[in-house]
TIVO-40143 format. One record per residue: residue in three letters; x, y, z of N, C-alpha, C in turn; chain. Coordinates in Angstrom, 2 decimals, always signed. Example, Ala and Ser with C-alpha at 12.3 -4.5 7.8 and 13.67 -1.06 7.14 Angstrom:
BEGIN
> ALA, +13.19, -5.69, +7.80, +12.30, -4.50, +7.80, +13.20, -3.30, +7.80, A
> SER, +12.85, -2.25, +7.08, +13.67, -1.06, +7.14, +12.90, +0.03, +7.87, A
# end
This chain:
BEGIN
> MET, +207.09, -136.91, +110.14, +207.72, -137.53, +109.06, +207.24, -137.41, +107.87, A
> LEU, +207.83, -137.53, +106.67, +207.82, -137.51, +105.29, +207.06, -138.79, +104.99, A
> SER, +205.99, -138.64, +104.10, +205.94, -140.00, +103.46, +207.06, -140.16, +102.52, A
> ARG, +206.86, -141.66, +102.37, +208.09, -142.30, +101.49, +207.97, -141.46, +100.32, A
> LEU, +206.62, -141.84, +99.33, +207.05, -140.65, +98.09, +207.21, -139.48, +98.23, A
> ARG, +206.76, -138.84, +99.12, +207.31, -137.35, +98.92, +208.72, -136.99, +99.41, A
> LEU, +209.12, -138.26, +100.43, +210.91, -137.85, +100.65, +211.51, -138.43, +99.16, A
> GLU, +211.10, -139.43, +98.41, +211.83, -139.97, +97.50, +212.18, -138.73, +96.38, A
> GLN, +210.60, -138.19, +96.27, +210.55, -136.90, +95.28, +211.59, -135.81, +95.48, A
> ALA, +211.65, -135.35, +96.72, +212.46, -134.35, +97.49, +213.92, -134.89, +96.94, A
> LEU, +214.35, -136.00, +97.55, +215.69, -136.54, +97.09, +216.26, -136.61, +96.06, A
> GLN, +215.05, -136.88, +94.94, +215.77, -136.99, +93.73, +215.97, -135.71, +93.04, A
> LEU, +215.54, -134.75, +93.89, +216.04, -133.06, +93.37, +216.72, -132.66, +94.19, A
> GLU, +217.58, -133.50, +95.18, +218.39, -132.78, +96.45, +219.45, -131.82, +95.76, A
> SER, +220.27, -132.52, +94.67, +220.95, -131.63, +94.26, +221.08, -130.51, +93.43, A
> ALA, +219.81, -130.40, +92.78, +219.40, -129.67, +91.90, +218.72, -128.10, +92.70, A
> LEU, +217.90, -128.62, +93.92, +217.70, -127.84, +95.01, +219.12, -127.11, +95.51, A
> ALA, +219.81, -127.62, +95.83, +221.16, -127.38, +96.70, +221.44, -126.24, +95.69, A
> ASP, +221.65, -126.52, +94.38, +222.07, -125.36, +93.60, +221.81, -123.98, +93.67, A
> LEU, +220.56, -123.98, +94.29, +220.07, -122.91, +94.39, +220.29, -121.94, +95.61, A
> LEU, +220.91, -122.68, +96.29, +220.88, -122.09, +97.81, +222.59, -121.96, +97.99, A
> VAL, +222.67, -120.94, +99.10, +224.09, -120.47, +99.24, +224.07, -120.54, +101.25, A
> SER, +224.96, -121.46, +101.41, +225.48, -121.49, +102.82, +225.78, -120.34, +103.96, A
> VAL, +224.83, -120.66, +104.94, +224.84, -119.39, +106.08, +226.36, -119.33, +106.36, A
> PRO, +226.60, -118.08, +106.78, +228.07, -118.17, +107.55, +228.11, -118.27, +108.91, A
> SER, +229.12, -119.14, +109.27, +229.50, -119.36, +110.88, +229.98, -117.58, +111.44, A
> ASP, +229.97, -118.00, +112.81, +230.16, -116.72, +113.72, +231.40, -115.68, +113.04, A
> ASP, +231.47, -114.63, +112.86, +233.07, -114.38, +112.60, +233.01, -112.76, +112.96, A
> THR, +233.62, -112.37, +113.04, +233.75, -110.87, +112.96, +232.61, -109.83, +112.53, A
> ASP, +232.80, -110.00, +111.40, +231.99, -109.16, +110.54, +230.51, -109.91, +110.04, A
> ILE, +230.20, -110.97, +111.16, +228.71, -111.43, +110.90, +227.58, -111.60, +111.90, A
> CYS, +226.43, -110.93, +111.74, +225.52, -110.53, +112.68, +225.40, -111.71, +113.25, A
> PRO, +225.37, -111.67, +115.01, +225.46, -113.06, +115.64, +223.78, -113.46, +115.54, A
> ILE, +222.67, -112.21, +115.48, +221.43, -112.66, +115.48, +220.82, -113.11, +113.84, A
> CYS, +221.02, -112.29, +113.01, +220.61, -112.49, +111.69, +221.35, -113.16, +110.41, A
> ARG, +222.64, -113.04, +111.08, +223.47, -113.72, +110.11, +224.11, -113.24, +108.42, A
> SER, +223.47, -111.72, +109.09, +223.81, -110.66, +107.99, +225.32, -110.29, +108.21, A
> TRP, +225.74, -109.27, +107.40, +227.39, -108.44, +107.59, +226.90, -107.58, +108.90, A
> ARG, +227.58, -107.02, +109.24, +227.81, -106.07, +110.45, +229.32, -105.52, +110.05, A
> HIS, +229.34, -104.12, +110.65, +230.43, -103.45, +110.78, +231.15, -104.30, +111.80, A
> GLU, +232.53, -104.25, +112.26, +232.99, -104.97, +113.17, +233.61, -104.05, +114.51, A
> ARG, +233.07, -103.13, +114.45, +233.22, -102.32, +115.53, +231.66, -102.02, +116.61, A
> PHE, +231.10, -103.03, +115.75, +229.26, -102.84, +116.51, +229.16, -104.13, +116.67, A
> PRO, +228.37, -104.57, +117.68, +228.20, -106.46, +118.19, +227.32, -106.86, +117.57, A
> LEU, +226.19, -105.94, +116.60, +225.06, -106.53, +115.65, +224.92, -105.29, +114.71, A
> CYS, +224.58, -105.97, +113.46, +224.40, -105.14, +112.27, +223.45, -103.92, +112.54, A
> SER, +223.11, -102.90, +111.71, +222.42, -102.12, +112.14, +220.85, -102.39, +112.13, A
> ASN, +220.01, -103.07, +111.26, +218.94, -103.64, +111.52, +218.39, -104.47, +112.84, A
> CYS, +219.64, -104.89, +113.51, +219.40, -105.79, +114.94, +219.36, -104.77, +115.90, A
> MET, +220.00, -103.67, +115.68, +220.28, -102.71, +116.67, +219.50, -101.85, +116.87, A
> GLU, +218.92, -101.64, +115.44, +217.40, -101.17, +116.07, +215.98, -101.71, +115.99, A
> MET, +216.24, -103.08, +115.92, +215.27, -104.25, +116.03, +215.19, -104.16, +117.85, A
> SER, +216.21, -104.14, +118.51, +216.58, -104.07, +119.87, +215.78, -102.65, +120.82, A
> GLU, +215.88, -102.27, +119.87, +215.69, -100.50, +120.62, +214.10, -100.19, +120.14, A
> SER, +213.39, -101.26, +118.84, +211.88, -100.90, +118.89, +211.07, -101.95, +119.47, A
> LEU, +211.49, -102.97, +119.31, +210.56, -103.84, +119.89, +211.09, -104.61, +121.58, A
> SER, +209.67, -104.82, +122.13, +210.08, -105.31, +123.70, +210.31, -106.48, +123.84, A
> ARG, +210.12, -107.62, +122.97, +210.73, -109.03, +122.95, +210.80, -109.72, +121.63, A
> PRO, +211.73, -108.79, +120.85, +212.51, -109.78, +119.63, +213.22, -111.19, +119.90, A
> CYS, +213.32, -111.67, +119.15, +213.90, -113.30, +119.10, +215.24, -112.87, +118.49, A
> GLU, +216.29, -113.75, +119.53, +217.72, -113.29, +119.36, +218.18, -115.01, +118.42, A
> LEU, +217.33, -115.45, +118.04, +217.85, -116.73, +117.27, +216.94, -116.93, +115.91, A
> VAL, +217.74, -116.16, +114.67, +217.16, -116.34, +113.35, +218.14, -117.61, +112.61, A
> ILE, +217.13, -118.71, +112.45, +218.00, -119.43, +111.53, +217.50, -119.79, +109.89, A
> PRO, +218.48, -118.94, +109.47, +217.93, -118.88, +107.68, +218.41, -120.27, +107.13, A
> ILE, +217.75, -121.06, +106.06, +218.40, -122.08, +105.51, +219.49, -121.78, +104.70, A
> SER, +219.26, -120.69, +103.78, +220.09, -120.23, +102.56, +220.22, -118.61, +102.73, A
> MET, +221.26, -117.76, +102.32, +221.49, -116.44, +102.06, +221.09, -116.57, +100.30, A
> TYR, +220.47, -115.21, +100.40, +219.97, -114.99, +98.67, +220.49, -113.58, +98.90, A
> ARG, +220.60, -113.61, +97.45, +220.81, -112.05, +96.59, +219.66, -111.71, +95.37, A
> LYS, +219.89, -110.33, +95.45, +218.82, -110.01, +93.64, +219.68, -109.43, +92.98, A
> PRO, +219.37, -109.74, +92.04, +218.82, -110.88, +91.25, +219.44, -112.38, +91.63, A
> SER, +218.93, -113.09, +91.72, +219.35, -114.89, +91.89, +217.94, -115.63, +91.25, A
> ALA, +218.05, -116.89, +91.01, +216.96, -118.17, +91.11, +216.03, -118.08, +92.09, A
> LEU, +216.90, -117.99, +93.31, +216.41, -118.48, +94.57, +215.11, -117.23, +94.80, A
> ARG, +215.88, -115.59, +94.22, +215.19, -114.91, +94.85, +213.96, -114.98, +93.89, A
> ASP, +213.96, -115.25, +93.07, +212.53, -115.67, +91.69, +211.43, -116.56, +92.29, A
> VAL, +212.48, -117.72, +93.19, +211.07, -118.88, +93.44, +210.60, -118.19, +94.85, A
> LEU, +211.09, -117.45, +96.01, +210.54, -116.86, +96.62, +209.93, -115.48, +96.84, A
> SER, +209.89, -115.19, +95.15, +208.91, -114.12, +95.23, +207.89, -114.08, +94.17, A
> TYR, +208.07, -115.61, +93.59, +206.74, -115.91, +92.47, +206.12, -117.29, +92.80, A
> TYR, +206.25, -117.71, +93.97, +205.50, -118.86, +94.43, +204.47, -118.59, +94.79, A
> LYS, +204.04, -117.53, +95.21, +202.39, -117.05, +96.13, +201.45, -116.47, +94.48, A
> PRO, +200.58, -117.43, +94.48, +199.42, -117.05, +93.50, +199.05, -115.44, +93.86, A
> GLY, +198.63, -114.65, +92.69, +198.50, -113.39, +92.75, +199.57, -112.36, +92.40, A
> ARG, +200.83, -112.82, +92.39, +202.00, -112.08, +91.96, +202.08, -111.59, +90.56, A
> GLU, +202.31, -110.77, +89.92, +202.69, -110.63, +88.12, +203.12, -111.77, +87.65, A
> LYS, +204.32, -112.35, +88.21, +204.88, -113.10, +87.52, +204.92, -114.55, +88.32, A
> PHE, +203.58, -114.62, +89.08, +203.45, -116.04, +89.66, +203.70, -117.43, +88.53, A
> GLU, +204.63, -118.41, +89.18, +205.17, -119.58, +88.71, +204.76, -120.47, +89.61, A
> PRO, +203.54, -121.38, +89.38, +203.01, -122.32, +90.06, +203.92, -123.49, +90.22, A
> SER, +205.10, -123.91, +89.68, +206.24, -125.20, +90.14, +206.62, -124.33, +91.29, A
> TYR, +206.74, -123.12, +91.57, +208.02, -122.40, +92.68, +207.29, -122.60, +94.04, A
> GLY, +205.87, -123.18, +93.79, +205.52, -123.52, +95.56, +206.20, -124.83, +95.75, A
> ARG, +206.27, -125.76, +94.97, +206.65, -126.95, +94.54, +208.04, -126.84, +95.31, A
> PHE, +209.03, -126.19, +94.87, +210.36, -126.06, +95.40, +210.38, -125.65, +96.37, A
> VAL, +209.53, -124.84, +97.14, +209.70, -124.06, +98.36, +209.26, -125.07, +99.37, A
> ALA, +208.36, -126.27, +98.96, +207.80, -127.65, +99.51, +208.85, -128.35, +99.80, A
> LEU, +209.87, -128.54, +98.78, +210.88, -129.55, +98.81, +211.97, -128.89, +99.27, A
> ILE, +212.58, -127.89, +99.44, +213.49, -126.81, +100.23, +213.34, -127.45, +101.49, A
> LEU, +211.84, -126.97, +102.16, +211.27, -127.12, +103.54, +211.71, -128.81, +103.84, A
> ASP, +211.07, -129.78, +102.97, +210.77, -130.91, +103.14, +212.24, -131.20, +103.51, A
> LEU, +213.69, -131.35, +102.66, +214.93, -131.70, +102.60, +215.32, -131.30, +103.93, A
> PHE, +215.07, -129.76, +104.01, +215.97, -129.48, +105.41, +215.51, -129.91, +106.58, A
> LEU, +214.54, -130.15, +106.61, +214.05, -130.69, +107.65, +214.22, -132.41, +107.78, A
> HIS, +214.27, -133.05, +106.97, +214.75, -134.71, +106.77, +216.19, -134.35, +107.34, A
> TYR, +216.78, -133.44, +107.07, +218.60, -133.91, +107.66, +218.55, -133.04, +108.52, A
> ASN, +218.08, -131.84, +109.40, +218.06, -131.26, +110.40, +216.60, -130.98, +111.56, A
> LEU, +216.19, -131.77, +111.40, +215.27, -131.62, +112.40, +215.45, -131.51, +113.92, A
> ALA, +216.14, -132.56, +114.18, +216.72, -133.49, +115.16, +217.76, -132.12, +115.56, A
> LEU, +218.60, -131.90, +114.90, +219.37, -130.69, +115.34, +218.62, -128.94, +115.69, A
> LEU, +217.41, -129.14, +115.12, +216.91, -127.80, +115.14, +215.96, -127.91, +116.27, A
> GLU, +215.30, -129.15, +116.65, +214.47, -129.47, +117.91, +215.79, -128.97, +119.23, A
> ASP, +216.81, -129.63, +119.22, +218.32, -129.84, +120.24, +218.44, -127.98, +120.34, A
> VAL, +218.64, -127.30, +119.32, +219.12, -126.13, +119.45, +218.41, -124.90, +119.98, A
> THR, +216.87, -125.03, +119.78, +215.64, -124.27, +120.51, +215.27, -124.97, +121.48, A
> GLU, +215.89, -126.33, +122.14, +215.30, -126.85, +123.25, +213.70, -127.08, +122.66, A
> GLY, +213.29, -127.91, +121.88, +212.08, -127.97, +121.61, +210.77, -127.09, +121.22, A
> PHE, +210.36, -127.37, +120.28, +208.90, -126.63, +120.30, +207.63, -127.04, +120.03, A
> ASP, +206.59, -126.57, +120.49, +204.99, -127.38, +120.31, +203.93, -126.92, +119.26, A
> CYS, +204.78, -126.07, +118.44, +203.84, -125.23, +117.46, +204.56, -124.43, +116.60, A
> VAL, +204.11, -124.34, +115.30, +204.68, -123.84, +114.16, +204.02, -122.66, +113.51, A
> VAL, +204.13, -121.33, +113.60, +202.90, -120.31, +113.49, +204.13, -119.39, +112.18, A
> THR, +203.32, -119.06, +110.85, +204.00, -118.50, +109.78, +203.90, -116.97, +109.99, A
> VAL, +204.41, -116.35, +109.51, +204.36, -114.79, +109.61, +203.24, -114.58, +108.84, A
> PRO, +202.04, -113.98, +108.63, +201.06, -113.56, +107.93, +201.66, -112.57, +107.00, A
> SER, +201.46, -112.70, +105.52, +201.69, -111.91, +104.51, +201.58, -110.43, +104.51, A
> THR, +201.93, -109.81, +103.26, +201.91, -108.42, +103.61, +200.39, -108.10, +103.22, A
> ARG, +200.24, -109.16, +102.29, +198.91, -108.97, +101.60, +198.10, -110.36, +101.62, A
> PRO, +196.83, -110.62, +102.02, +196.31, -111.90, +101.89, +196.42, -112.54, +100.67, A
> GLU, +196.89, -113.81, +100.73, +197.24, -114.61, +99.77, +196.52, -115.55, +99.57, A
> PRO, +196.11, -115.84, +98.17, +194.98, -117.07, +98.04, +195.79, -118.56, +98.07, A
> SER, +195.56, -119.57, +97.61, +196.49, -120.96, +98.27, +197.92, -120.90, +97.69, A
> ASP, +198.17, -122.00, +98.31, +200.06, -122.16, +97.97, +200.30, -121.06, +98.23, A
> SER, +200.27, -120.45, +99.33, +201.34, -119.67, +100.25, +202.22, -120.46, +101.22, A
> LEU, +202.90, -119.74, +101.75, +203.97, -120.65, +102.86, +202.96, -121.04, +103.83, A
> GLN, +201.70, -120.74, +104.48, +200.83, -121.22, +105.20, +200.03, -122.28, +104.38, A
> LYS, +199.92, -122.37, +103.53, +199.38, -123.52, +102.72, +200.11, -124.74, +102.42, A
> ILE, +201.34, -124.24, +102.22, +202.38, -125.25, +102.06, +202.65, -126.03, +103.32, A
> ILE, +202.75, -125.35, +104.77, +202.85, -126.43, +105.66, +201.85, -127.06, +106.56, A
> GLU, +200.37, -126.35, +105.81, +199.43, -127.08, +106.68, +199.20, -128.37, +106.00, A
> GLY, +198.74, -129.10, +106.99, +198.16, -130.81, +107.15, +199.71, -131.29, +107.27, A
> THR, +201.02, -130.96, +106.71, +202.02, -131.53, +106.91, +202.90, -131.77, +108.43, A
> ASP, +203.13, -133.12, +108.50, +203.19, -133.11, +109.88, +205.19, -133.57, +109.77, A
> SER, +205.74, -132.80, +108.98, +207.19, -132.47, +108.90, +208.02, -131.98, +109.67, A
> PHE, +207.43, -131.02, +110.62, +207.71, -130.38, +111.53, +207.84, -130.89, +112.99, A
> GLY, +206.97, -132.44, +112.93, +207.14, -132.93, +114.21, +205.87, -132.47, +115.24, A
> ALA, +205.11, -131.12, +114.72, +204.93, -130.24, +115.42, +203.89, -129.79, +114.87, A
> PRO, +202.64, -129.46, +115.06, +201.40, -128.95, +114.60, +201.33, -127.37, +114.14, A
> TYR, +200.92, -127.01, +113.05, +200.60, -125.59, +112.48, +199.17, -125.18, +113.02, A
> VAL, +199.47, -123.87, +113.25, +198.53, -123.03, +114.39, +198.79, -121.51, +113.78, A
> GLN, +197.67, -120.67, +113.54, +198.08, -119.19, +113.23, +197.00, -118.20, +114.00, A
> PRO, +197.96, -117.83, +115.12, +196.99, -116.90, +115.84, +197.32, -115.57, +115.68, A
> LEU, +198.24, -115.30, +114.49, +198.26, -114.13, +114.16, +197.60, -112.96, +113.36, A
> ARG, +197.44, -111.99, +113.65, +196.68, -110.95, +112.85, +196.89, -109.94, +112.22, A
> ARG, +196.75, -109.07, +111.24, +197.58, -108.12, +110.98, +196.98, -107.05, +112.05, A
> GLY, +197.96, -106.24, +112.54, +197.83, -105.56, +113.83, +197.48, -103.79, +113.26, A
> ARG, +197.58, -102.82, +114.19, +197.24, -101.52, +113.83, +197.98, -100.76, +113.71, A
> VAL, +199.29, -101.35, +113.26, +200.57, -100.41, +112.82, +200.79, -101.09, +111.36, A
> ASP, +201.18, -100.15, +110.34, +201.59, -100.81, +109.27, +203.24, -100.55, +109.35, A
> LEU, +203.47, -102.02, +109.00, +204.83, -102.56, +109.20, +205.84, -101.95, +107.77, A
> GLY, +206.89, -101.93, +107.71, +207.56, -101.33, +106.44, +208.81, -101.94, +106.50, A
> SER, +209.90, -101.94, +105.54, +210.88, -102.26, +105.17, +212.14, -102.02, +107.01, A
> ARG, +211.93, -100.66, +107.54, +212.53, -100.48, +108.60, +211.80, -99.94, +109.70, A
> VAL, +209.98, -100.08, +109.40, +209.16, -100.12, +110.31, +208.67, -101.26, +111.09, A
> MET, +209.05, -100.85, +112.50, +208.66, -102.49, +113.17, +207.92, -102.10, +114.48, A
> SER, +206.92, -103.04, +115.15, +206.33, -102.31, +116.20, +205.62, -103.51, +116.81, A
> ASP, +205.65, -103.38, +117.97, +205.13, -104.64, +118.92, +203.77, -104.58, +118.64, A
> GLU, +203.07, -103.44, +118.28, +201.75, -103.48, +117.42, +201.19, -103.84, +115.84, A
> GLY, +202.30, -104.57, +115.45, +202.27, -104.70, +113.84, +201.61, -105.95, +113.74, A
> PHE, +201.15, -106.78, +114.71, +200.26, -107.75, +114.79, +199.37, -108.09, +115.85, A
> SER, +198.61, -108.86, +115.65, +197.67, -109.08, +117.16, +197.42, -110.65, +117.27, A
> VAL, +197.18, -111.04, +118.25, +197.34, -112.28, +118.63, +195.81, -112.81, +119.11, A
> HIS, +195.69, -113.76, +118.28, +194.10, -113.92, +118.54, +194.21, -115.89, +119.16, A
> GLY, +193.62, -116.10, +120.20, +193.56, -117.57, +120.81, +194.46, -117.77, +121.75, A
> ASN, +194.59, -118.95, +122.60, +195.31, -118.90, +123.69, +196.90, -119.52, +123.29, A
> ILE, +197.65, -118.33, +122.76, +199.08, -119.13, +123.10, +200.08, -118.87, +124.28, A
> HIS, +199.63, -118.63, +125.18, +200.38, -118.60, +126.54, +200.80, -119.99, +127.01, A
> GLY, +202.04, -119.90, +127.14, +202.67, -120.80, +127.52, +203.34, -121.84, +126.43, A
> ARG, +202.85, -121.41, +125.17, +203.42, -122.43, +123.86, +204.80, -122.09, +123.32, A
> ARG, +205.12, -122.94, +123.01, +206.91, -122.81, +122.51, +206.81, -122.97, +120.95, A
> VAL, +207.14, -121.88, +120.52, +206.68, -121.25, +119.20, +207.56, -121.18, +118.36, A
> LEU, +207.66, -122.15, +117.15, +208.84, -121.92, +116.15, +207.91, -121.07, +114.95, A
> LEU, +208.70, -119.71, +114.78, +208.34, -118.69, +113.91, +208.55, -119.16, +112.37, A
> LEU, +207.55, -119.39, +111.34, +208.20, -119.27, +110.01, +208.01, -118.35, +108.97, A
> ASP, +209.18, -117.84, +108.34, +208.82, -116.92, +107.43, +209.84, -117.28, +105.74, A
> ASP, +209.00, -116.95, +104.76, +209.89, -117.17, +103.63, +211.60, -116.37, +103.51, A
> VAL, +211.36, -114.86, +103.61, +212.61, -114.22, +103.68, +212.67, -113.41, +104.66, A
> TYR, +213.99, -113.05, +105.28, +214.20, -111.78, +105.82, +215.21, -111.06, +105.47, A
> THR, +214.77, -109.72, +105.27, +215.49, -108.53, +104.52, +215.88, -107.99, +106.17, A
> THR, +215.18, -107.23, +106.75, +215.16, -106.13, +107.51, +214.81, -106.94, +108.80, A
> GLY, +214.11, -108.00, +108.71, +213.32, -108.36, +110.08, +212.30, -107.68, +110.78, A
> ALA, +211.71, -106.85, +109.66, +210.97, -106.02, +110.51, +209.28, -106.86, +110.68, A
> ARG, +208.95, -107.27, +109.82, +207.72, -108.39, +109.82, +207.80, -109.58, +110.93, A
> ALA, +209.15, -110.33, +110.66, +209.17, -111.41, +111.57, +209.24, -111.06, +112.66, A
> GLN, +210.63, -109.95, +113.50, +210.67, -109.74, +114.50, +209.30, -108.96, +115.25, A
> SER, +208.44, -108.55, +114.28, +207.59, -107.52, +115.05, +206.38, -108.87, +115.49, A
> ALA, +206.27, -109.74, +114.33, +205.59, -111.21, +115.10, +206.18, -111.57, +116.36, A
> ALA, +207.22, -111.95, +115.99, +208.04, -112.49, +117.36, +207.54, -111.65, +118.53, A
> SER, +207.68, -110.45, +118.49, +207.47, -109.31, +119.97, +205.81, -109.80, +120.27, A
> ALA, +205.20, -109.76, +119.35, +203.55, -109.91, +119.16, +203.46, -110.85, +120.36, A
> LEU, +203.97, -112.57, +119.77, +203.96, -113.44, +120.23, +204.12, -113.84, +122.14, A
> ALA, +205.84, -113.27, +121.91, +206.00, -113.18, +123.11, +205.37, -112.39, +124.37, A
> LEU, +204.77, -111.23, +123.66, +204.03, -110.18, +124.88, +202.81, -111.02, +125.17, A
> ALA, +202.36, -112.03, +124.12, +200.75, -112.83, +124.72, +201.04, -113.92, +125.18, A
> GLY, +202.21, -114.40, +126.01, +202.74, -115.47, +126.50, +203.40, -116.50, +125.98, A
> ALA, +204.24, -116.31, +124.70, +204.42, -117.52, +124.20, +205.93, -117.41, +124.03, A
> THR, +206.66, -118.62, +123.99, +208.19, -118.17, +123.80, +208.65, -118.53, +122.72, A
> VAL, +208.93, -117.75, +121.71, +209.35, -117.81, +120.25, +210.70, -118.60, +119.95, A
> VAL, +211.06, -119.87, +120.03, +212.34, -120.26, +120.45, +213.05, -120.09, +119.45, A
> ALA, +212.84, -119.66, +117.96, +213.78, -119.54, +116.95, +212.55, -118.50, +115.79, A
> ILE, +213.22, -118.24, +114.64, +212.67, -117.44, +113.90, +213.43, -118.47, +112.74, A
> LEU, +212.73, -119.43, +111.84, +213.35, -119.90, +110.70, +212.83, -119.22, +109.79, A
> VAL, +213.75, -119.31, +108.50, +213.61, -118.43, +107.51, +214.27, -119.30, +106.40, A
> LEU, +213.21, -119.27, +105.11, +214.23, -119.83, +104.07, +215.45, -119.41, +103.40, A
> ALA, +215.32, -117.93, +103.83, +216.28, -117.29, +103.19, +216.72, -116.31, +103.75, A
> ARG, +217.90, -115.78, +103.71, +217.60, -114.50, +104.52, +218.75, -113.46, +103.12, A
> ARG, +218.35, -112.46, +102.98, +219.05, -111.62, +101.91, +220.28, -110.76, +102.22, A
> ILE, +220.95, -110.94, +101.41, +222.36, -109.79, +101.66, +222.39, -109.13, +100.34, A
> ASN, +222.70, -107.81, +100.70, +222.90, -107.04, +99.02, +224.33, -106.69, +98.67, A
> PRO, +225.04, -107.63, +98.20, +226.62, -107.62, +98.05, +226.99, -106.19, +97.32, A
> GLU, +225.69, -105.27, +96.68, +226.17, -104.29, +96.21, +226.22, -102.87, +96.95, A
> PHE, +225.75, -103.16, +98.53, +225.52, -102.25, +99.10, +226.77, -101.10, +100.13, A
> ASN, +227.76, -102.51, +100.05, +229.66, -101.98, +100.29, +230.31, -103.15, +100.70, A
> GLU, +231.87, -102.76, +100.64, +232.33, -103.99, +100.67, +232.21, -104.83, +101.95, A
> ALA, +231.84, -104.37, +102.73, +231.32, -105.53, +103.68, +230.50, -106.44, +103.36, A
> SER, +229.51, -106.25, +102.87, +228.35, -106.94, +102.36, +228.93, -107.90, +101.22, A
> ALA, +229.69, -106.88, +100.24, +230.57, -107.95, +98.93, +231.18, -109.15, +99.91, A
> ARG, +231.90, -108.58, +100.37, +232.73, -109.59, +101.06, +232.40, -111.18, +101.64, A
> VAL, +231.16, -110.56, +102.40, +230.75, -111.90, +103.06, +230.05, -112.37, +101.91, A
> TRP, +228.72, -112.09, +100.77, +227.86, -112.68, +99.89, +229.57, -113.34, +99.32, A
> GLN, +230.75, -112.78, +98.86, +231.47, -113.55, +98.13, +232.00, -114.99, +98.68, A
> ARG, +232.68, -114.94, +100.19, +232.83, -115.83, +100.90, +231.69, -117.02, +100.98, A
> GLN, +230.52, -116.34, +100.88, +229.72, -117.56, +101.34, +229.52, -118.36, +99.89, A
> GLU, +229.32, -117.64, +98.90, +228.86, -118.17, +97.53, +230.37, -119.33, +97.16, A
> LYS, +231.10, -119.40, +97.94, +232.18, -120.22, +97.60, +232.41, -121.44, +98.26, A
> ARG, +231.53, -121.38, +98.90, +231.25, -122.52, +99.84, +229.97, -123.34, +99.20, A
> ARG, +229.97, -124.24, +98.85, +229.02, -125.57, +98.27, +228.00, -125.88, +99.41, A
> PHE, +226.61, -125.49, +99.08, +225.54, -125.86, +100.15, +225.23, -127.32, +99.86, A
> THR, +225.11, -128.10, +100.74, +224.40, -129.39, +101.10, +223.58, -129.07, +102.49, A
> PHE, +222.44, -130.01, +102.35, +221.48, -129.76, +102.94, +221.64, -130.65, +104.29, A
> PRO, +222.53, -131.67, +104.08, +222.90, -132.12, +105.42, +223.53, -131.17, +106.13, A
> ARG, +224.26, -130.19, +105.60, +225.03, -128.93, +106.37, +224.68, -127.89, +106.43, A
> ALA, +223.02, -127.83, +106.58, +222.48, -126.59, +106.57, +222.33, -125.77, +107.62, A
> MET, +222.59, -126.38, +108.75, +222.84, -125.66, +110.11, +224.18, -125.78, +110.76, A
> GLY, +225.03, -126.04, +109.84, +226.89, -126.48, +110.18, +227.22, -125.08, +110.86, A
> TRP, +226.63, -123.79, +110.49, +227.03, -122.71, +111.46, +226.78, -122.56, +112.76, A
> LEU, +225.64, -123.51, +113.22, +225.72, -123.21, +114.63, +226.36, -124.25, +115.07, A
> ILE, +226.93, -124.90, +114.65, +227.69, -126.02, +115.57, +229.29, -126.44, +114.96, A
> ASP, +229.60, -125.46, +114.06, +231.03, -125.48, +113.70, +231.80, -124.58, +114.75, A
# end
């Protein structure tokens, strides 16, 4: 549970933070049922998820974005520059990331536990490069907002991952994760290469990855008409934190 002071701070900024976010689409003929991006109606999944299914042994089939985002946007800037060491690092963005997570969990933790059938630990996807303090790992370390402890068994593996490069060996797993029910957390989900490679590595080590929770799932509305149509539809629907997981129950 959040401390009263921290929760009060988050609630005071709820409306402003909600204005940064875009609702996640419900199931539809043009929505990928795994990653919530657009897909061609003649295929069951988007191209990224079809490639993921072929490239990885044990990917996770439940991706839960808090928001959608595009480039450029205010949310994209927050998620790009909240980490120290980045060229345009902005210290206040780390607080925004923390408050978005706080508000999402305040309203949706019970539903998150229900749809995942429970989890006993939270793991973050390691950054592409080592990050100093205030990265996503530092933001959630020491908090009990998830109702489960944070652990980090993942290390970079022997395969270099990229935008469309995913591998069971992209991460190695250290320590005993066998039998644990893991909620995997990342800041952004674009092709899913890193998050899904991490999920597969954990599953192959004996864990059950119940879901991949991400702050934002990217859509590129300039890519084609289908992606533009999905973005425009979602942008018109006002985001609210209490309904952030409405797409799962509608």
